[in-house]
Structures are given as C-alpha cells and as structure tokens.
C-alpha positions in Angstrom: -11.2 28.8 15.3 -14.2 26.3 13.9 -14.8 26.0 10.3 -18.2 26.6 9.3 -20.8 23.9 8.5 -23.4 24.5 6.3 -26.8 23.9 7.8 -28.9 20.5 6.2 -31.2 21.5 4.2 -30.5 19.6 1.5 -29.5 23.0 -0.8 -26.0 22.5 0.0 -23.1 20.4 -1.4 -21.6 20.6 2.1 -23.4 18.0 4.4 -23.1 18.4 8.1 -20.9 15.5 9.6 -22.5 14.0 12.4 -19.8 12.0 13.9 -17.8 15.6 13.8 -20.4 16.3 16.3 -19.5 13.6 18.8 -15.9 14.6 18.7 -16.8 17.8 20.8 -17.9 16.1 23.8 -16.4 14.5 26.5 -17.1 10.7 25.8 -14.9 9.0 23.2 -15.5 6.3 21.4 -11.9 4.3 21.2 -8.1 5.5 21.3 -5.5 4.3 19.5 -2.2 3.0 20.8 0.5 5.4 20.4 2.1 3.2 17.8 -1.2 2.4 15.9 -1.9 6.1 15.6 2.1 6.7 14.1 1.9 3.8 11.7 -1.7 5.5 10.8 -0.6 8.4 10.3 2.7 6.9 8.2 0.4 5.0 5.8 -2.6 7.4 5.0 -0.3 10.7 5.6 -1.4 12.0 1.7 -4.8 11.7 3.1 -4.7 13.3 6.1 -2.5 15.4 4.9 -5.2 16.5 2.2 -8.0 16.5 4.9 -6.5 19.3 6.4 -5.6 21.5 3.4 -9.2 21.4 2.5 -10.0 23.7 5.4 -13.7 22.0 5.8 -12.7 20.4 9.5 -13.3 22.3 12.8 -10.8 23.1 14.8 -10.5 23.3 17.9 -8.9 26.6 20.0 -5.7 25.1 21.9 -3.1 27.3 23.3 0.3 26.6 21.4 3.8 28.1 20.6 2.1 31.5 18.3 -0.8 31.8 20.2 -1.6 33.1 24.0 -1.6 31.9 26.8 -4.8 32.6 29.6 -2.6 35.5 31.1 -2.2 36.8 27.6 1.4 35.8 26.8 2.6 35.1 23.3 4.8 32.7 23.1 6.4 33.4 19.7 7.7 37.4 19.4 10.2 37.4 16.9 12.5 35.7 14.5 14.9 34.5 16.9 12.2 32.9 19.1 10.8 31.2 16.4 13.5 29.8 15.2 13.7 28.5 19.0 10.4 27.2 18.6 11.1 25.3 15.6 14.1 24.4 17.7 12.0 23.2 20.7 9.7 21.3 17.9 12.6 19.3 16.8 14.2 18.6 19.9 10.9 17.1 21.3 10.5 15.0 18.1 14.2 13.7 18.4 14.0 12.8 22.2 10.9 10.5 21.8 12.9 8.8 19.2 16.3 8.7 21.3 14.0 7.4 24.2 12.1 4.8 21.6 16.1 3.6 21.0 16.4 3.1 24.4 13.5 1.2 24.8 14.8 -1.3 22.4 18.3 -1.2 23.9 17.1 -2.2 27.7 16.2 -5.8 27.3 19.4 -6.4 25.7 22.2 -3.7 26.5 25.4 -5.2 25.9 28.0 -5.8 28.3 31.7 -7.0 28.8 34.0 -8.4 31.2 36.6 -6.3 32.6 39.7 -6.9 35.4 39.8 -4.6 37.9 42.2 -3.7 40.5 41.5 -4.8 44.1 43.1 -6.1 47.4 42.9 -9.4 49.0 43.2 -9.7 53.1 44.9 -12.7 54.5 45.3 -14.8 51.4 45.4 -14.4 48.1 41.9 -14.8 46.4 42.1 -14.2 42.5 44.7 -13.4 39.7 47.6 -11.8 42.0 48.7 -8.2 40.4 52.5 -9.0 39.7 53.9 -5.7 39.4 51.8 -3.9 41.9 53.0 -6.8 44.5 56.6 -6.2 43.8 56.2 -2.6 44.1 54.7 -2.5 47.4 57.5 -5.6 49.2 58.8 -4.3 52.3 55.6 -2.5 53.5 54.9 -3.1 57.1 51.3 -4.1 57.8 49.3 -5.9 60.6 47.4 -8.0 58.1 48.9 -9.3 55.2 47.4 -7.7 52.1 47.9 -8.9 48.4 46.8 -6.6 45.5 44.7 -8.6 42.9 42.9 -8.0 39.5 39.6 -9.5 39.2 37.2 -10.1 36.3 33.5 -8.1 36.6 30.8 -7.8 34.3 30.3 -4.2 33.3 27.7 -2.5 31.5 29.9 0.3 30.5 30.9 -0.4 26.7 31.3 1.9 24.2 27.7 1.6 22.5 26.1 2.1 25.8 28.5 4.9 26.7 27.4 6.3 23.3 23.8 6.3 24.4 24.1 7.9 27.9 26.1 10.8 25.9 23.0 11.2 23.2 20.6 11.2 26.3 22.7 13.9 28.1 22.6 15.9 24.6 19.0 15.4 24.1 18.5 16.7 27.8 20.4 19.4 27.3 19.3 20.5 24.2 15.4 20.7 25.7 16.5 22.5 28.6 18.3 25.3 26.4 15.2 25.5 24.1 12.4 26.1 26.8 14.9 28.3 28.7 15.2 30.5 25.3 11.1 30.9 24.9 8.4 31.4 27.3 6.1 28.1 26.0 2.3 28.3 27.6 2.5 26.2 30.6 -0.6 24.2 29.2 0.3 24.1 25.7 1.0 20.9 23.9 5.0 21.6 24.1 5.0 22.0 27.6 3.6 18.4 28.5 5.4 17.1 26.0 8.4 18.6 27.4 7.9 17.6 30.8 7.2 13.7 29.5 10.3 13.2 27.4 12.2 15.2 30.3 10.9 12.9 33.0 11.5 9.4 30.7 15.1 10.0 30.1 15.8 11.1 33.5 14.7 7.8 34.4 16.0 6.0 31.5 19.1 7.7 32.9 19.1 5.6 36.4 19.0 2.3 34.7 22.2 0.5 35.9 23.2 -0.5 32.4 23.1 3.5 31.4 23.9 5.1 34.9 27.2 3.1 35.0 28.1 4.8 31.3 27.0 8.3 32.5 30.6 9.2 34.1 32.0 8.5 30.8 29.7 10.4 28.9 30.3 13.4 31.2 34.1 13.0 30.4 33.4 13.9 27.1 34.1 17.4 25.9 34.9 17.8 22.4 34.3 16.2 18.6 37.3 14.5 19.0 36.2 12.2 21.8 33.1 12.0 19.9 34.2 10.9 16.8 36.6 8.6 18.5 33.5 6.9 20.5 31.4 6.6 17.5 34.4 4.7 15.4 34.9 2.4 18.4 31.1 1.6 18.1 31.1 0.9 14.3 33.8 -0.9 14.2 32.1 -3.0 17.2 29.2 -3.6 14.9 31.0 -4.6 11.6 32.8 -7.4 13.4 29.6 -8.5 15.0 30.6 -7.7 18.7 27.0 -6.5 19.5 24.3 -9.2 19.3 21.4 -6.7 19.8 22.6 -4.9 16.1 19.1 -3.2 15.3 18.8 -0.3 18.1 22.7 0.5 18.1 22.6 0.5 14.3 19.7 3.4 14.9 21.8 5.3 17.4 25.0 5.5 15.5 23.0 6.6 12.4 21.1 9.7 15.0 24.7 10.3 16.4 26.1 10.7 12.8 23.7 13.1 12.0 24.2 14.8 14.9 27.4 15.7 14.1 27.2 16.8 10.4 24.3 18.8 11.3 21.7 16.8 9.4 18.0 16.6 10.7 17.5 13.6 12.7 13.7 13.5 12.4 11.6 13.4 9.4 9.1 16.2 8.8 6.4 14.2 9.2 7.4 13.6 13.1 7.1 17.5 13.5 3.9 17.4 11.6 2.2 15.3 13.5 4.2 15.0 17.1 1.5 16.6 19.0 -1.7 15.0 18.2 -3.3 12.8 20.6 -6.7 11.0 21.0 -9.1 13.1 19.8 -8.1 12.8 16.6 -8.1 9.5 16.7 -11.8 8.7 15.4 -11.1 10.7 12.7 -7.6 9.5 11.9 -9.3 5.8 11.9 -11.9 6.3 9.3 -9.4 8.6 6.9 -7.0 5.2 7.4 -9.5 2.7 6.3 -10.3 5.1 3.5 -6.8 4.3 2.2 -6.5 0.8 3.0 -9.9 -0.1 1.3 -8.4 2.0 -1.8 -5.0 0.4 -1.7 -6.9 -3.4 -1.3 -9.1 -2.6 -4.4 -6.0 -1.4 -6.6 -3.8 -4.3 -5.5 -6.7 -6.7 -6.4 -7.3 -5.0 -9.8 -3.4 -4.9 -10.2 -3.5 -1.0 -10.6 -1.3 1.4 -9.3 -3.8 3.4 -6.2 -5.6 5.9 -8.0 -5.0 9.9 -7.1 -7.1 11.6 -4.5 -9.4 14.0 -6.2 -9.0 17.1 -5.2 -12.9 17.6 -5.0 -13.4 14.5 -2.6 -14.8 17.0 0.8 -17.1 18.6 -1.3 -19.1 15.7 -3.7 -16.9 14.0 -5.7 -15.6 10.6 -5.5 -12.1 10.0 -3.6 -11.3 7.1 -5.6 -12.1 5.9 -9.0 -11.3 3.0 -11.0 -11.9 3.1 -14.5 -12.0 -0.6 -16.1 -13.6 -2.2 -19.0 -16.8 -3.8 -17.1 -17.5 -0.1 -15.9 -16.6 2.4 -12.8 -15.8 2.1 -9.0 -16.3 5.1 -6.8 -15.6 5.2 -3.3 -16.7 8.1 -1.7 -16.2 9.7 1.8 -18.6 11.0 4.2 -21.2 11.7 1.6 -24.7 10.8 1.7 -26.4 8.4 -0.7 -29.3 10.8 -1.6 -26.7 13.5 -3.1 -24.3 10.5 -5.3 -27.6 9.2 -6.2 -30.5 11.6 -6.3 -32.8 9.3 -7.8 -32.6 7.4 -4.9 -34.3 9.2 -2.1 -34.7 8.5 1.4 -37.8 5.9 2.0 -38.6 7.3 5.5 -39.8 11.4 5.7 -40.4 13.0 9.0 -44.3 14.5 9.3 -43.4 17.6 8.0 -41.6 15.6 5.0 -38.0 16.2 5.8 -36.4 12.9 4.7 -34.7 10.7 7.4 -30.5 11.3 6.2 -27.3 10.4 7.3 -23.8 10.0 6.1 -22.3 6.9 5.8 -18.2 7.1 6.4 -17.7 5.4 2.8 -20.1 4.6 0.1 -19.4 2.7 -2.6 -21.3 3.0 -6.2 -20.5 1.0 -9.4 -21.7 1.7 -12.6 -21.8 -0.4 -15.9 -20.4 0.9 -18.7 -22.8 -1.1 -21.1 -25.7 0.4 -18.8 -25.1 3.6 -17.0 -28.4 3.0 -15.3 -27.4 0.0 -13.4 -26.1 1.5 -10.0 -25.1 -0.9 -7.3 -23.7 0.6 -3.8 -22.2 -0.8 -0.9 -21.7 1.4 2.6 -18.7 0.9 4.9 -18.6 2.3 8.4 -15.2 2.6 10.3 -15.8 2.2 14.1 -12.9 3.1 16.2 -14.7 1.4 19.3 -13.3 -2.0 20.1 -15.5 -4.8 20.7 -15.1 -8.2 22.0 -17.6 -9.9 19.5 -19.4 -8.7 16.3 -20.2 -5.0 16.3 -23.9 -6.2 15.5 -25.6 -2.7 16.7 -23.4 -1.3 13.7 -24.7 -4.0 11.7 -28.4 -3.3 12.0 -27.5 0.5 11.6 -26.0 -0.5 8.1 -28.8 -2.7 7.2 -31.8 0.1 8.1 -30.0 2.8 5.9 -29.4 0.2 2.8 -33.4 -0.4 3.5 -33.9 2.9 3.6 -32.6 4.0 0.3 -34.1 1.1 -1.7 -31.0 -1.2 -1.3 -32.6 -4.1 0.4 -32.1 -6.4 -3.0 -28.9 -8.1 -2.3 -27.2 -5.6 0.1 -23.6 -4.7 1.0 -22.4 -3.4 4.0 -19.6 -3.5 6.3 -18.2 -2.1 9.6 -14.3 -2.0 9.9 -13.9 -1.6 13.5 -10.8 -1.5 15.5 -8.6 -4.3 17.3 -5.4 -4.1 19.2 -4.7 -7.9 17.9 -1.5 -8.1 15.8 -2.4 -11.5 13.9 -5.5 -13.4 12.5 -7.3 -10.2 12.1 -10.2 -12.6 11.6 -13.7 -10.8 11.2 -17.6 -11.9 10.1 -19.5 -12.5 6.9 -23.0 -12.6 6.9 -25.4 -13.7 4.2 -28.7 -13.2 3.7 -30.8 -16.8 4.1 -33.5 -17.0 1.8 -35.7 -20.2 2.5 -36.3 -20.4 -1.3 -32.4 -20.2 -2.3 -30.8 -22.3 0.6 -26.7 -22.7 -0.4 -27.1 -20.5 -2.9 -24.2 -18.0 -3.7 -26.0 -16.1 -6.6 -25.0 -12.4 -7.2 -28.4 -11.0 -5.8 -27.6 -12.4 -2.3 -26.7 -9.9 0.1 -23.8 -9.8 2.2 -22.6 -7.9 5.5 -18.7 -8.0 6.5 -17.6 -6.7 10.0 -13.9 -6.7 9.5 -10.9 -6.3 12.4 -8.2 -3.6 11.4 -5.8 -2.7 13.3 -3.3 0.2 11.9 -0.1 -1.3 13.8 -0.2 -4.2 11.6 -0.9 -2.7 7.8 0.0 -6.4 6.0 -2.6 -8.2 8.1 -5.2 -5.9 7.9 -5.0 -5.6 4.2 -5.1 -9.2 4.4 -8.4 -8.8 6.5 -9.7 -6.6 4.0 -9.5 -9.1 1.0 -13.0 -10.4 0.9 -14.9 -6.8 1.6 -13.0 -5.7 -1.8 -13.5 -9.1 -4.1 -17.1 -8.5 -3.2 -17.2 -5.1 -4.2 -15.5 -6.0 -7.3 -18.1 -8.8 -8.1 -20.7 -5.5 -8.4 -18.7 -5.8 -12.2 -18.4 -8.9 -12.1 -14.5 -8.2 -12.1 -12.6 -11.2 -10.3 -9.7 -10.8 -8.3 -7.3 -10.1 -11.0 -4.4 -10.4 -9.0 -5.2 -13.9 -8.8 -4.6 -14.5 -12.3 -1.4 -12.3 -12.1 0.4 -14.5 -10.0 -0.2 -17.5 -12.4 2.5 -18.9 -14.8 6.1 -18.1 -14.5 7.2 -16.7 -11.0 8.6 -12.9 -11.9 9.3 -9.7 -10.3 8.1 -7.8 -13.6 5.3 -6.0 -12.6 4.6 -5.1 -16.2 4.0 -9.2 -17.1 1.9 -9.5 -14.1 -0.3 -6.5 -15.0 -0.3 -8.1 -18.6 -2.0 -11.3 -17.1 -4.3 -9.1 -15.2 -5.8 -7.1 -18.3 -6.0 -10.6 -19.8 -7.7 -11.8 -17.5 -10.2 -8.6 -17.1 -11.1 -8.9 -20.5 -11.8 -12.9 -20.4 -14.0 -11.8 -17.4 -15.5 -9.0 -19.4 -16.4 -11.1 -22.1 -19.2 -12.8 -19.6 -20.6 -9.6 -19.4 -21.2 -8.3 -22.7 -24.5 -8.9 -24.0 -24.5 -11.8 -26.2 -26.0 -9.9 -29.5 -23.7 -7.1 -29.2 -20.3 -9.5 -28.5 -21.8 -12.0 -31.3 -21.7 -8.6 -33.2 -17.8 -8.4 -32.9 -17.4 -12.0 -34.0 -19.0 -11.4 -37.0 -16.9 -8.6 -37.8 -13.7 -10.3 -36.9 -15.0 -13.6 -38.9 -15.1 -11.4 -42.1 -12.1 -9.1 -41.8 -9.9 -12.8 -41.5 -12.3 -14.9 -43.7 -14.6 -17.6 -42.3 -11.2 -20.7 -42.8 -9.1 -18.6 -40.8 -11.3 -17.8 -37.7 -12.5 -21.4 -37.5 -8.5 -22.4 -37.2 -8.5 -20.3 -34.3 -9.0 -22.1 -30.7 -11.8 -20.7 -28.6 -9.8 -18.6 -26.5 -8.6 -16.7 -29.0 -11.6 -15.9 -30.6 -12.9 -14.4 -27.4 -10.1 -12.6 -26.7 -10.5 -10.8 -30.3 -14.1 -10.3 -30.3 -13.8 -8.4 -26.9 -11.0 -6.4 -27.9 -12.9 -5.2 -30.8 -15.9 -4.6 -28.9 -14.4 -2.3 -26.1 -11.6 -1.4 -28.7 -14.2 0.7 -30.5 -17.0 1.0 -28.4 -14.9 3.1 -26.5 -13.8 4.6 -29.7 -17.9 5.3 -30.0 -17.9 6.9 -26.7 -15.6 9.3 -27.5 -16.6 10.7 -30.4 -20.1 11.0 -28.8 -19.0 12.9 -26.2 -20.6 10.5 -23.8 -18.8 9.6 -20.5 -15.5 9.9 -19.8 -13.1 10.9 -22.4 -9.2 10.0 -22.7 -9.5 6.0 -22.3 -6.6 3.7 -21.9 -6.5 1.5 -24.8 -4.0 -0.9 -23.2 -6.8 -3.6 -23.1 -7.8 -4.0 -26.3 -4.2 -3.7 -27.5 -3.4 -6.5 -25.4 -6.0 -8.3 -26.2 -5.0 -8.1 -29.8 -2.0 -9.1 -28.9 -2.5 -12.3 -26.9 -4.3 -13.8 -29.6 -1.5 -13.5 -31.9 0.2 -15.0 -29.1 -2.0 -17.6 -28.8 -2.0 -18.3 -32.4 2.3 -19.0 -32.4 1.5 -20.9 -28.8 -1.3 -23.3 -30.5 0.6 -23.9 -33.9 4.2 -23.8 -33.2 5.5 -23.6 -29.5 2.8 -26.2 -28.1 2.7 -28.9 -30.2 6.8 -28.6 -31.2 7.3 -29.1 -27.3 4.2 -31.5 -26.1 6.7 -34.6 -26.0 8.9 -33.0 -23.3 6.9 -32.2 -19.9 10.1 -30.0 -19.5 10.4 -28.4 -22.2 6.6 -28.1 -22.8 6.5 -26.3 -19.2 9.4 -24.2 -20.2 8.1 -22.7 -23.3 4.4 -22.8 -22.4 4.2 -19.6 -20.8 6.8 -17.3 -23.3 5.5 -14.2 -24.0 5.3 -12.9 -27.2 8.6 -11.4 -27.8 10.3 -14.4 -26.1 8.2 -16.8 -28.8 9.1 -14.5 -31.2 13.3 -15.5 -30.1 12.5 -18.3 -30.4 11.1 -18.7 -33.6 13.9 -16.6 -34.9 16.7 -18.9 -33.3 15.1 -21.8 -34.8 15.0 -20.5 -38.5 18.4 -18.8 -38.1 20.7 -21.8 -37.6 22.4 -20.6 -34.6 25.7 -22.3 -33.5 24.5 -23.4 -30.3 21.1 -24.5 -30.8 18.6 -25.2 -27.5 16.2 -28.3 -27.3 13.5 -25.8 -27.4 14.9 -24.5 -31.2 15.5 -28.3 -31.9 11.7 -29.3 -31.3 10.6 -26.1 -33.1 12.8 -26.4 -36.2 11.8 -30.1 -36.4 7.8 -29.6 -35.6 7.8 -26.7 -38.7 9.9 -29.5 -41.1 7.1 -32.5 -40.6 4.6 -30.5 -40.5 5.7 -29.1 -43.8 5.0 -25.2 -42.9 6.6 -22.5 -45.3 9.4 -21.7 -42.6 10.5 -18.4 -45.4 7.3 -16.9 -44.6 7.7 -17.5 -40.9 11.2 -16.0 -40.9 9.3 -12.8 -42.9 7.0 -12.3 -39.9 9.3 -12.0 -37.4 10.5 -7.9 -38.1 6.7 -7.1 -38.1 5.8 -9.2 -35.1 8.9 -7.4 -33.1 7.8 -4.0 -34.0 4.4 -5.2 -32.6 5.8 -6.3 -29.5 7.9 -3.6 -29.1 5.9 -0.9 -29.7 2.2 -2.1 -28.7 2.7 -5.4 -26.5 5.8 -4.0 -24.2 4.3 -0.5 -23.4 0.6 -2.0 -22.8 2.2 -4.5 -20.2 4.7 -1.8 -18.6 0.7 0.5 -17.7 1.4 2.7 -20.4 -1.9 4.9 -21.1 -2.3 4.0 -24.2 -4.4 6.2 -26.7 -7.0 5.6 -29.2 -4.6 6.6 -32.2 -2.5 3.0 -30.7 -5.6 0.9 -30.6 -6.6 1.9 -34.5 -2.9 1.5 -35.8 -2.5 -1.6 -34.1 -5.6 -2.8 -35.7 -4.8 -1.8 -39.4 -1.6 -3.8 -39.0 -3.0 -6.9 -37.8 -6.4 -7.2 -39.3 -8.0 -4.4 -41.3 -4.5 -3.0 -43.6 -1.6 -5.0 -43.3 -3.4 -7.9 -41.9 -0.5 -9.4 -39.8 -3.0 -11.6 -37.9 -3.6 -13.1 -41.4 -0.5 -13.4 -42.7 0.6 -15.0 -39.2 -2.5 -17.7 -39.6 -1.9 -18.7 -43.2 2.1 -19.2 -42.4 1.5 -21.5 -39.2 -1.3 -23.3 -40.7 -1.8 -26.0 -43.7 -3.1 -24.2 -47.1 -6.2 -26.1 -47.4 -7.5 -25.1 -44.1 -7.4 -21.1 -45.0 -7.9 -21.0 -48.3 -11.2 -19.1 -48.3 -10.3 -16.6 -51.4 -9.5 -13.7 -48.8 
C-alpha cells in the first residue's frame, strides 16, 4: 500500500518529498550498521513512532505474517495462529538478544581446572589415585598401569552450561513456532529465522560452548534449572567470574524465562524487521531529534513536545524565549514557512524553482516579528572521506534562491562510522572589506560528522551549530552559565542561573528607548536615591524584568501572538535583584576579609542568604564564622538589625512562593508575576524596605 502524495501545484499544504522517491530506486545513498540503526531507533523512538502514525509516509508492499504470499496462502488464519505468530516474533527478538550475549562472552569465556581420572602405563606420571590403585592391586597385566589424576582446563563451568542451555532452549522455541504456523518463504520472519537459527547453531559449535552441550542436554526439569541458576548467581556474587556483564545479563534473561516474564522490550518487536531500506529516513529523523535535544540542552529547558501537526506544515519543535521564538521544521519548503520569501528563480512558465530541505530553522524576534532569520540543514546518510562539498553548494544555492544570502546559515549533517572525535568542517564568508570580522552578518556553513552509535559524541559535534542557531536571537549558550558557581546536582539551581543569564543577554537586545522607559518606571517606584544605591547588575535585572513581564502582559491583553506565557523569567529577575541587594550590602562586605569564607557565601541563593541573616541575628548556640562575620558587619555599619530581622518572614515567603517555583521550572502565570511586583515594588514595597534596612538612612532619604 502506498500513501497518497498531493501534486506539487502550490495549493496543497502537503509537499512532495523528493528524497522519498530516491528510496524506491535500486541505488541507496548509504546504510547504518546494525548497532547504529538500533541506537538511532532507541534515541529517537518518539519521533520515529510519530512519523509512522501520521500515515503520510509511502509504504512498500512486503509479504509478511497476516498477508498472502505469491501463492495466495495466508500466514495468519486464526486466533491461535496469530498468537503463534506473535510468539515467533518474540522468539526471534529473544534469539538476537541471546546471540549478542554469546558474542560478548566468546572473547572471555570462563574456564576452570578439574581433576580427571586417567591411566599411566609403565610409570606414574601424575598424581596417583590411591583409592583406585588399592582397589586394583593384585590384577595381573603385561605392562604395569597406574591410576592417576590429571589436572585439565575445561570451559564446562556453571555459567557456560547456562549459556548452552539458553541457546538450545531458544533453538527449540524457534523450531516449535515455525512448525506451528505457515510463514511466507520470502517474508522477513523467514529470513530472520534462518539467520538467527544458523547463528545459534554455529555458536554451539564453538569449543567453549560445545563442551557444555552434554551437561545442558541432561537438564530436564525446573529444579535443575534453578539449581544451575543459583550456582551461577553465587559465583557472580563471589566475583569468581571475570567477564561479569554478559553473564549477569544472561542470568537476568533466564530468570525472566523461568517466571514467564517478557525477555524483550516492545520496541524490540516493533522495530525488529526494519532493514537498511528505512535507514535514510531514520537518519533524518534521528538528526531532527538530536538537534532539538542539543538546542534544549544549551537553553537548559526540556525538549519540547513534538507538535501533532509537524508533518502538515507546523514546526516540529518550538522554543519560546524572551528574545523571540525558535522554530524547527521538518521537510517543509521555505516558501511555505515564510510566504513573503518567494523563490527568485522561475521557469519560463513562471513555476518557481522549489525544493524541500530536510530541516529549516526559523527565528522571530518578539519585539520585531518582521525580523525573521533562517537556517537550512540537510542530513545525508552517504559517508564521505572529506567534506560534503556538493551538498554545501546546494545549501548555498537554496539560500540564495530565497533571498537569504546576507549572513546565510546552513549545515550538512553526514554519517560516519567513527566513534571518537566527530570533528567536522566550518566555513565562513570571507569579505575583503571585513577581514577577520566575526560580525553577526557573517555567513556560516557547517559540515558535521555524526554517528547514531555514539550519541554523546554526536551531541558534542552538533554543539557549534546549535550555538549559532541561538545566536540568531542573540541568545548565548545558557548551559555554560548554568554550570558556573558551586557544583550542584540541583537542576532547579542550574535553570535559575541559566534564566538569569538569558535575562542579562536580553538586556542588550532590548531597544534602548524601551529599556530606558523601564528603568525610569522602576526608578520612580523605588525613589531616586534607592535606585542609585543599587549596583549596575541589579538595575539592569530590574529594568529587564519589568520590561519583559509587562510587555508579555500587554501582548496577552491585546490578543497578539502566543497566549499563556511563562513568567518565570521576570520572577527570577525580581528575586535576583533582591538577592543582589542582600549580597552587595551584607554578605559580600561581611565576608570579604576571609577568602575562604567569601568563596563559601558568594553564590548563596536567596533562601540561604535569608537563613544566614536569620541565624546571625537570632543568637544561635553554635554560630559559624559566617554568622559571626555578618553580625560584626551589621554592628559596624550601624544597620538597624530589628528592621532587617522583621524582613526575614516576607523575604522567606518571596523565596518559597516565587523563587523556588520559578527555579524548578514551574510555568508561572501573569497573576504570579503581577502579585510579586505588588509585593516587592508597588504596594508592600518589600524591595524598598530591604534597601532602606541595609543602607544608611541618609543615602535613601528621598521622601518616597
């Protein structure tokens, strides 16, 4: 059955995917290894599954279980036959798992030494078997013989016997399943059955496994199975087995069989019969997932959910940031993504020269929706010894055709079998008038080597491309800022630092006149002297939080753009400003005399700062150096300690009700933001009270 494809007349939202047509030809552009194919499916399973669930992909007729073969025979004719067919599929997947275990064992199969009875003729060569010798005394022979015990190496260990038993069990299971159901002679199940059966039979002929076959054949009941399994588990626990990993997996497999649990995952059954005919599309889907994962990692956010309409025109993934929006499209023509950018080249009949890239990135600035920027990315499975020059020229031609020659950004992601140092190539436009320039308008092309079998190295190879994509919105790599400061496993704190860095970067992109208006509004709310007492970082953070928070609110009220914004950024900006005041006025000057103490307290969170101040003022029985330092500083500067002490409860509420939810990635509503603004600035004026409490009165006495 083939999925219908709409004609390319420009009126349909569905486009003809020219790369799909290449799949039907005899020539293939490349193939993944078995390991890489399984790794790609496992990594991008959600994307691959959604790709098939749309029903838009072309399907190739293939004889399989439940379909008629060339002679008209049907493989599945009844419920029992269907169950047997499913049993066969499970058996084939389990056979592959056992085969892989045997391959891991083969290079380092265990062995042991044992004493074997033998006869020595003419003289004693070896250890004399005294009991047998005494029993045989008196026997008359032409040549004297002596019973001896000889030490011999053998692979007949409990774990190897277990491996032979499991292999024989799988072979019997496959034979039983095939005998119970008629399967097409040219179907994928028949092909896989022959492959797995022959591989397991060859494995049983290996010396280390062949020596164990007689012992495995003598096992006839469950008690013998459990006794053997218990012996292997004890040897593993006592570390008598050097090659631990495959034998441990073997034990787990056999235990699952004995308690009638599934020995393969559902994914092993669903994807077990895809071969290299799907590899090109699989590589493209895997690249889509990996690029989305790397962009999310650098933004320190979860990977967005795959949009249900990703095959019919909507972006597959979307990131809503304060600077703007990043959209990642899969197999969508740029003329349909941005109708205002028609193709420049046309045929004599005025039909445009089109084309469907595998991936297109579109970024839109929030403060200027007309400021669109694009990147064109094309995965290619075909392997190369050098850079994919031909494909890079195609990228350049495509960008030029749609008027994207100014500061173009493109990439070719090509497959390699390498496992380490997946280095690629980076090209930059060299303008004689801007030699050595690294301006935003400079064009860049990336050729990136990737291997699904090594996802971590592949993700690292994609990092420069993802960073450049963020640069389209002037967003830096936020994961670098998230890793600054004290090492922590708390993802909430890493997210908090990343959001602070994003707000700081956003400050530089806000039009100066708009940012100055926000500065003026906050300055009027706090009072001129208080505003001047703040550090530059706190001023910038407050102004940026005010601008973003209320511009998002204005967009929602006006019904423009996306509704339901996440206000965690402005909330973090406000809380960070309060943190900055407490650090600048209390923590830093109190600990600056002690390098170790200063390093310990410099990165304290708002909650920790509040706790330090509260403990310092409460006279705890066992004060630490930081408590003594803070108390000494407050005494020296003449700060009203009662005023500071009275601020602890409201500051703790701000930390618990606003900062903590924002740091732990809770989606905060506009009501949360406006309430924090009321508490901190406009009504309860907690920020004003904090500034007054930690600053001499003469510095803030402006009458507000």
